[in-house]
C-alpha positions in Angstrom: 100.6 84.4 62.2 100.0 81.4 64.4 98.6 79.2 61.7 95.2 78.8 63.3 93.1 76.7 60.8 90.3 78.5 59.0 87.6 76.5 60.6 88.8 77.4 64.1 89.2 81.0 63.1 85.6 81.0 61.9 84.5 79.7 65.3 86.5 82.4 67.1 85.1 85.2 64.9 81.6 84.3 66.0 82.4 85.4 69.5 81.1 89.0 69.7 80.3 88.8 73.4 83.3 90.8 74.7 85.9 90.0 77.4 84.0 91.3 80.5 82.2 88.9 82.9 78.8 89.6 81.5 78.4 89.2 77.7 77.2 92.0 75.5 73.4 92.2 75.7 73.1 91.6 72.0 75.4 88.6 72.0 73.9 85.2 71.4 77.0 83.1 71.9 76.9 80.2 74.4 78.7 80.9 77.7 81.2 78.1 77.1 82.0 79.4 73.6 83.1 82.9 74.8 86.7 82.5 73.6 87.9 86.0 74.3 86.4 86.2 77.8 87.8 82.9 78.9 91.3 83.5 77.4 91.4 87.0 79.1 90.2 85.6 82.4 92.7 82.8 82.5 95.6 85.3 82.0 94.2 87.9 84.4 93.5 85.3 87.1 96.9 83.6 87.1 99.3 86.5 86.3 98.3 88.6 89.2 98.3 88.4 93.0 99.5 85.2 94.7 99.7 83.2 91.5 102.1 85.7 90.1 104.2 85.6 93.3 104.5 81.8 93.0 105.5 82.1 89.3 108.0 84.8 90.1 109.6 82.6 92.7 109.9 79.8 90.2 111.4 82.2 87.7 114.0 83.2 90.2 114.9 79.6 91.0 115.3 78.8 87.3 117.2 82.0 86.6 119.6 81.3 89.5 120.3 77.9 88.1 120.9 79.3 84.6 123.2 82.0 86.0 125.2 79.5 87.9 125.8 77.4 84.8 126.4 80.4 82.4 129.9 80.1 80.7 131.3 83.1 82.5 134.2 83.0 85.1 136.0 85.5 87.3 138.1 86.9 84.5 136.9 89.4 81.9 135.9 88.0 78.6 134.5 89.9 75.6 131.3 88.9 73.8 129.8 90.2 70.6 126.1 90.3 71.4 124.5 91.4 74.6 121.0 90.4 73.5 122.3 87.0 72.5 123.8 86.5 76.0 120.6 87.6 77.8 118.1 85.7 75.7 118.8 82.1 76.8 119.1 83.1 80.4 115.7 84.9 80.4 113.9 82.7 77.9 114.7 79.4 79.5 113.8 80.8 82.9 110.5 82.1 81.6 109.5 78.9 79.9 110.3 76.9 83.0 108.3 79.3 85.2 105.2 79.4 83.0 105.2 75.9 81.5 107.0 74.0 84.3 110.2 72.0 84.5 108.7 68.9 83.0 108.0 70.8 79.8 111.7 71.9 79.6 112.9 68.4 80.1 110.5 66.9 77.5 110.9 69.6 74.8 114.4 71.1 75.1 114.2 72.4 71.5 111.1 74.6 72.1 113.0 77.8 72.9 115.3 77.6 69.9 112.3 76.9 67.6 110.3 79.6 69.2 112.9 82.2 68.4 113.4 80.9 64.8 109.7 81.4 64.4 109.6 84.8 66.2 112.4 86.2 64.1 110.2 86.1 61.0 106.8 86.5 62.7 106.2 89.8 60.9 106.6 88.1 57.5 104.4 85.3 58.5 101.8 87.9 59.5 102.1 89.4 56.0 101.3 85.9 54.5 104.7 84.9 53.2 104.6 81.3 51.9 106.6 78.4 53.3 108.9 78.1 50.4 110.2 81.6 51.0 110.5 81.1 54.8 111.1 77.4 55.2 113.0 77.6 58.6 110.3 79.9 60.2 107.5 77.7 58.9 109.2 74.6 60.2 109.9 76.2 63.6 106.3 77.4 64.0 105.0 73.9 63.1 107.4 72.3 65.6 106.2 74.7 68.3 102.6 73.9 67.6 103.2 70.2 67.6 105.0 70.4 70.9 102.2 72.4 72.5 99.6 70.0 71.1 101.4 67.0 72.4 102.1 68.7 75.8 98.4 69.4 76.3 97.4 65.9 75.3 99.8 64.2 77.7 99.9 66.5 80.7 98.0 65.5 83.8 96.7 68.6 85.5 97.4 67.4 89.0 101.1 66.9 88.1 101.4 70.3 86.3 104.1 72.5 87.9 103.8 75.7 85.8 101.5 78.7 85.9 97.8 77.8 86.2 96.9 80.0 83.3 97.8 77.2 80.9 95.6 74.5 82.5 92.8 77.0 83.0 92.9 77.7 79.2 92.9 74.0 78.5 89.8 73.6 80.6 88.0 76.4 78.9 88.9 75.2 75.4 87.9 71.6 76.2 84.3 72.8 76.7 84.1 74.7 73.4 82.3 73.1 70.6 84.2 74.4 67.7 88.0 74.3 68.5 90.2 71.6 67.3 93.2 70.3 69.3 95.5 71.8 66.6 93.7 75.1 66.9 94.0 75.2 70.6 97.8 74.6 70.3 98.0 77.5 67.8 96.2 79.7 70.4 98.6 78.5 73.1 101.5 79.6 70.9 99.8 83.0 70.6 99.6 83.5 74.3 103.2 82.4 74.8 104.3 84.6 72.0 102.7 87.6 73.8 104.5 86.7 77.0 108.0 85.9 75.6 108.6 87.9 72.5 108.3 91.5 73.7 109.9 91.2 77.1 113.2 90.2 75.5 113.9 93.4 73.5 112.5 95.5 76.4 114.8 93.8 78.8 117.8 94.4 76.5 117.1 98.1 76.3 116.8 98.3 80.1 120.3 96.8 80.4 121.7 98.9 77.5 120.8 102.2 79.1 121.5 101.3 82.7 125.0 100.0 81.8 125.8 103.3 80.1 125.3 105.3 83.3 127.3 103.9 86.2 125.7 106.3 88.7 122.2 105.1 87.6 123.3 101.5 87.8 124.7 102.0 91.3 121.4 103.6 92.4 119.4 100.7 90.9 121.8 98.3 92.8 121.0 100.0 96.1 117.2 99.5 95.5 117.9 95.8 94.5 120.0 95.2 97.6 117.1 96.4 99.8 114.8 93.7 98.3 117.1 90.7 99.0 115.5 88.0 101.1 118.8 86.4 102.0 121.9 88.3 103.1 124.1 85.9 101.1 124.6 87.3 97.6 125.3 83.8 96.4 121.7 82.9 97.0 120.2 86.0 95.4 116.5 85.6 95.9 114.5 88.8 95.9 111.1 89.8 97.4 109.1 90.3 94.2 106.5 92.7 95.6 109.3 95.0 96.9 111.4 95.0 93.7 108.4 95.8 91.5 107.6 98.8 93.8 111.1 100.4 93.9 110.8 104.0 92.5 113.9 104.1 90.2 113.5 100.5 89.0 109.8 101.2 88.1 110.9 104.4 86.3 113.5 102.6 84.3 111.0 100.0 83.3 108.3 102.5 82.3 110.8 104.7 80.4 112.1 101.6 78.5 108.5 100.8 77.3 107.8 104.4 76.5 110.7 104.7 74.3 110.8 101.2 72.6 107.3 99.8 72.7 105.5 100.5 69.4 102.1 98.8 69.5 99.1 99.0 67.3 96.1 99.1 69.7 93.0 97.8 68.0 89.3 98.3 68.9 86.2 97.5 66.9 82.8 99.2 66.7 81.1 95.9 67.2 77.4 96.7 67.6 77.0 100.4 67.0 78.6 103.6 65.6 81.2 105.3 67.8 81.8 109.0 68.2 85.5 110.0 68.8 85.9 113.7 69.1 84.7 115.1 65.7 84.8 111.7 64.0 82.1 109.1 63.6 83.3 105.5 63.3 80.6 103.4 61.6 79.6 100.1 63.1 81.7 97.1 62.1 84.9 99.0 61.6 88.3 98.6 63.3 90.1 101.5 65.0 93.9 101.3 65.1 95.9 103.5 67.5 99.7 103.8 67.3 101.1 103.9 70.8 104.3 105.6 69.6 102.5 108.8 68.7 101.6 109.4 72.4 104.9 108.1 73.6 106.8 110.6 71.5 104.6 113.7 71.9 106.6 116.3 73.9 103.4 117.8 75.3 102.7 114.7 77.3 106.0 114.3 79.1 108.3 115.7 81.8 111.4 116.7 79.9 113.3 118.2 82.8 113.6 121.7 84.2 115.1 123.1 81.0 113.9 120.6 78.5 117.3 118.8 78.6 115.6 115.3 78.4 113.6 115.3 75.2 111.3 112.4 74.5 113.7 111.1 71.8 116.2 110.4 74.6 116.2 107.8 77.4 115.8 109.4 80.8 115.6 106.9 83.6 114.1 109.3 86.1 111.3 110.6 83.8 108.6 108.9 85.9 109.9 110.0 89.3 108.2 112.7 91.4 109.9 114.6 94.1 108.3 115.4 97.5 110.0 116.9 100.6 109.2 113.9 102.8 107.3 110.6 102.7 104.3 112.3 104.3 103.9 114.9 101.5 100.4 115.7 100.5 101.5 116.4 96.9 99.7 114.3 94.3 102.0 112.4 91.9 101.4 114.8 89.0 102.1 117.8 91.2 105.4 116.4 92.3 106.9 116.1 88.8 109.5 118.7 88.1 108.0 120.5 85.0 110.6 123.3 85.1 108.3 125.8 86.7 108.7 127.2 90.2 106.0 126.5 92.8 105.2 127.1 96.4 106.8 123.8 97.3 110.3 124.9 96.2 111.4 126.4 99.5 110.0 123.4 101.4 111.9 121.0 99.2 115.1 122.9 99.9 114.8 122.4 103.7 113.8 118.8 103.7 115.3 115.7 102.0 113.6 114.8 98.8 111.7 111.5 98.6 111.6 110.1 95.1 108.3 108.4 94.1 107.3 106.6 91.0 104.0 107.8 89.4 102.1 107.2 86.2 99.3 109.5 87.3 100.3 112.4 85.0 100.6 110.1 82.1 97.2 108.5 81.9 96.3 108.1 78.3 99.9 108.9 77.2 101.8 105.8 78.5 100.0 103.0 76.7 102.4 100.1 75.9 99.8 97.7 77.1 96.8 99.4 75.6 94.2 101.0 77.9 91.0 100.7 79.7 89.3 97.4 80.5 91.1 95.8 77.5 94.6 96.6 78.9 96.9 93.6 78.5 96.3 91.3 81.5 99.9 90.0 81.3 101.4 93.4 82.0 102.2 92.6 85.6 104.2 89.6 84.5 106.2 91.6 82.0 107.1 94.1 84.7 108.1 91.3 87.2 110.1 89.4 84.6 112.0 92.5 83.3 112.9 93.8 86.8 113.9 90.4 88.3 116.0 89.6 85.2 117.8 92.9 85.4 118.3 92.6 89.2 119.6 89.0 89.2 121.9 89.3 86.2 123.5 92.6 87.3 124.0 91.1 90.8 125.7 88.1 89.4 127.9 89.7 86.8 130.0 92.8 86.1 129.1 93.9 82.6 130.6 96.7 80.6 129.6 97.9 77.2 132.5 98.1 74.7 130.7 100.7 72.5 128.0 103.1 73.6 127.1 104.7 70.3 123.4 105.0 69.6 122.0 101.7 68.3 119.5 102.0 65.4 116.2 100.2 65.6 114.9 97.3 63.6 111.5 98.6 62.5 110.6 95.6 60.4 108.3 94.4 63.3 106.9 97.9 64.0 103.5 97.7 65.6 104.0 94.2 67.1 105.5 95.4 70.4 109.0 96.3 71.6 111.5 97.1 68.9 114.7 95.1 68.6 118.1 96.7 68.1 119.3 96.6 64.5 122.9 96.0 65.5 124.7 93.8 68.0 126.0 95.3 71.3 129.5 94.3 72.1 130.4 94.0 75.8 132.7 92.4 78.3 131.7 90.4 81.4 133.0 88.6 84.4 131.4 86.8 87.3 131.3 88.8 90.5 133.1 87.5 93.5 130.9 85.8 96.0 131.9 88.1 98.9 131.7 91.3 96.8 
């Protein structure tokens, strides 16, 4: 998939130590050769907390610049492809935030080549040869050569991107069995994980919010409460606030519930495993399809009368109701399941406070996997999706020209968020500065 050489893959496969701080007791791998632990640690360390906040600020700065230069004026214009409009805005901002502005200046063709590669990544995974996919093979090789050159010529003290990348390079430089080309392939893999899935997820968030003007207005109210500056022309947002808004979080969670289709893999590395009535022999792989849990009616709030089935998008599915902010209800108790309770009369007499909660859905909402192995980049995905949605909807008026159900492109099923199979036509204009 990422063209890692066989010799490097053989080295990686020797690592059976796990990703936790302490290696498995039966592991004999040298500490510096713990590929999975070091890669996981670099991501977890630098895509959370203060490092994430700094990266989010850089993302906003780049996004604002890209919004300002987007070819949209004050008059309505029609466009054929909403995803095609969103992709360069979000992708270039993401690359600059993660890899730094110097990377963007030196390698302006990276994003285009990345998406040429990403468009056929499922066929590369299946082993299609280069003569059948010449453009994708070239694009992948170009991305790898860019990342190899970037690592070889970047001075860490001058690096202005996310520290995850330089941390990875330090770890890899101490490993005895990784080639420079192999490291670049692994870097392409981590960037693919960060870039590829947030794009279709972001599209679906826009698609559904734009169909419901009331929902869009409520989201705008939450966004407005997070603005650092009162001047809408300088639309910087407080990241921690925007990623904690109830409705925005529910929209984000519902988008991933409905459109993320991931194969979650685990291995019985050292011993047999017992799962319910099944015994999984040592040395076998377990594959779990996230979509089964995401589409099981038994797991989900479907409204008081079942009017919001799991096959539909319901932006408030993850909201709980409590009569006031001091409510003692647990998140799972606050979800409207359609059954009356002792809290009904209380809720009628006091204003409802909407809260976001995943408590009820532990083990059911799994777009990032679960447990200790849960994707360490999940906080970045949430931050990027909500900041993109907030900044773009603040800058532009966007109206869909057709709202019929879009079919899904299932050719990449299991690799993450599903893309739409058709283009979404829309019209757009730039909002007035004093609006």
